[in-house]
N, C-alpha and C positions, 0 to 999 in steps of 0.2 A: 909720259902720256902722249899719245898721238891723236891726230885730229883728221877729220874729213869734211867735205862740204856737200850739203844738199841744197841745190838752187831753189829759190821761191819758197823758203820755209821761214817761219817766224824766228827760228834758231838755225841759221844756216850752217854754222860751224859746230860739229859734234865731237865729243871726246870719247875715247874708248880705251879700255885696259883689257889686257888678257886675263883669263881666269887666274893664271899663275901670278900676275901683277897684283891682283887683289888679295890673294892668299898670303903673299909675301908681305904686303902693306899691313894687314891686319896682325900678322905674327910679329913683324918688326916693331909695330906700335907697342904691343904688349911687352915685348922683351926690353925695349928702351927704358922702361920705368918699372921693370921686375914685376909685372903683373901677369906673367905667363907661368902657371903653376907647373911643377915637376911631375905631379901625380894628378889624376883626374879629379877636379873639383870645380864649382862654378866660377866663371871669370868675374872678378870684382869690377864692374863697369865704373862705379863711382870712384873707386881708388884710382883706376886709370885715368879718368877725366881730371881728377884733382891733381894728380902728379904730372901729366903730360900737357894739360891745356890751362895752366895758370889758375889752378883751384877751381875750375869751371864745375858748377853743380847744376844738375837738371832741376827745372822748376815745374811745379804742377800749375795748371791754368784751366779756367773754365771759359777762356776767350776764344778757343779754337772752334771752327765751325763743326756742325754736326757731322759725325762720321770721320773727322780728323783725329787721329790717334797721337800724332806728336808733330813737332816742327823744329827744324834747325835754322835759326835766324843767323844768316851769314852776311847780311847787308854790309856789316863792318867786320871784314875777315880778321881784324886784329882783336876784336872784342866779340866773340861769337856767344850765342845763347841757345840752349836746348829747352824746348817747351814740351811737356807731356800732359795730355788731357788728364783732368781730375779723375775721370772714370777709369782710365788705364792706370793711373798712378795708385789708385785704391783698389784695383782689381787684381786678377790673377798674376802672380809673379812672372810666369813664363811670358805672358803678353807684354808686361812692363818691360821685361829685359830684351825682348826681340825689337820693341818699339825703340828703346834707347839705343840698342846696337845699331839699328837702322839709322838713326839720326847721327850717331858717331860716324857711320860710314859717310854720310854727306859731309861731315866736318872734315874728315880726313882727305877724302877723294876730291871734293868739290868746292872747298873754301877758296882755293886759288882763282876760281872762275869769277868770283865776285870783285876781284881787283879791277877788272875791267867794268867801268861805271854803267856800261850799257847793259850788261848781263842782268843785274838786278831789275832794270826796267822791263826787260824781256820776260823775266820771271813773274813780275807784277801783272803784266798784261795777260799772261797765260793763266794766272791763278787768282784773279780777282781784284788786285790793286790794293789791299789793305797792307799795313805795316808788316804784319807776320807773313803775308803773301810774298814779301820780298825775299824770304827764306825759302826752305823747302818744306811745304806742308804735306804731310803724309797720311793717308787714311787707309781704310781696309782694301782699297783698290790698288794702293802703292806697296804697302808693307806685306810682302808675300813670303811665307816661311818655306814655301816650295817654289823658288824663282823660276820663271820662265822668260827666255830672251824675247824682247819685243821685236816686231817687224820694223824695218827701216821706215815704213810709211806710217808707223804709230805716232801718237802725240809726241811732240819734239822734246818733251822732258822725260818720257818714259825710260829712255836709256839710263838716265841719272838714277831713277828709282830701281832699276835692275841692278846697276852697280852697287848701289847702297844695300840691296837685298843680299847680294853675294858676300859683300863685306860683313853684314849682320851674321850670316852663317859661318863664315870663317872666323869671326872674332869670338862667337859664342861657343863654338865647336872646333877648336884648333886640331888640326890633323894629329898632332902627336898624342893629345889626350884622348882622341876617339880611338886611335888604334890601341892605345894602352888599355882603354876601358873594355874593348870587346876582344882583346887578345885571346881569351880562352876559346873563342869560337872561330879563330881564323888560322889559316896556314898560308905559307908563302911557297909558290911554285916557281922553279926556274925553267924558262922556255929554252928552246933549241938555240936561239940566238943569244943566249946568256942573260936576257933581261929577266926581271922578277916581277911576279903579280901575286898580290895577296887576295885571298877569297874568304868569304864569310859563310859559315854553315847555313844553308837556307832553312833547315828545320828550326834554327834558333834565331832566325832574323827578328821575329816579333818580340822575343824576349830580350834581344839585344837593343831594340828600339826603346823599350821601357827602361832598361837599365840606363842606357845613355841619357834619356830624357830626365830621369830622376837624379842621376849623378851630376849633370851639368846644368840642371834647372832650366831646361828648354821645353818647348811643346814636343808631343810625340810626333806631330806632323814635321817639325823641323828635324827631329833626330832620324826619322825615317828617310827624309830627302838626303841628309848628310850620309848616311850609311850607304844609300843607293848610289850616291856620287862617288864615294871612296871604294866601295865594294859592289860593283854593278852586278845584279843578279845573274845576268848573261854569262859571267865569268866565274860564278860561284861553283864549288864543288861539294860533294857530300862528304863530310868529315865525320870521324867517329868519336863520340864522346859519351862517357858513362852517364846514365840517367841521373845519378845523384851528384854529378859534378856541378858545382856552383861557381859562377864567374866571380873573380876576385881581383882587386887592383894588383896589377903585375909589378914585381920588383925587379923585372928584367931591364927596365929603362929603355925599351925598344921605342925610340922616338924617330923612327923613319918617316919620311914624308912621301906620299905618293905623287909622282910626277909623270903625267901621261905624255906620249909623244906628240899628240895632236894638241896644239894650243887653240882654244876657241877664242875668236875675237868677240868682245862684247860691245854692242852698239849701245 
């Protein structure tokens, strides 16, 4: 994890990861406790927490402020807690899963920040000063299923939310599972320089979004974002497929990971 400084800010020291850093962190976290499936199926987030974080269980609560979906209480990094609003806990599974994965992102990426005693005080000043505000309280303005990078001039904690959103996407839709799920609609092209690029059939993109969302139990919004990230429309080619062909889980075991040449720095 690297850092940089913004003078005259309430949080002068900022931390950032590359997109590849976050992808690797999410994948490694799942693999360490054998929670990365070999074929497309929903990630068991509760099992991951139980195995990797000392039997940690997400707790439902009505104490969160209006509009807050979840919170990662990291004031004590050695004994973290994850809170999910009662409405989200009882609501749509996809929203619950994205909220929980976002809070896990804070736990994995940002718990170490709280070792510095000054950091919880800064967070509390930025977010209202209550006990739960000492952690990461996340509402509809923070948990974005189609993450967009914040400007450097944005709220000093927005870059943490962006990183947690990218972690959420990577954990819920691991690249190997996505590629296997939509494999019937993809092809790999070799460029002149020898590099390889995967393309998704444009006429099947909407169908692929639905299949991915249902298979991995995520929202269609998140599934659409992930497919556009791994298979950009600009690189898509028109592929031929029989009208009655239906996608099925691949038995080929093609677990390749897309790695772009340009690493994007995440503020």
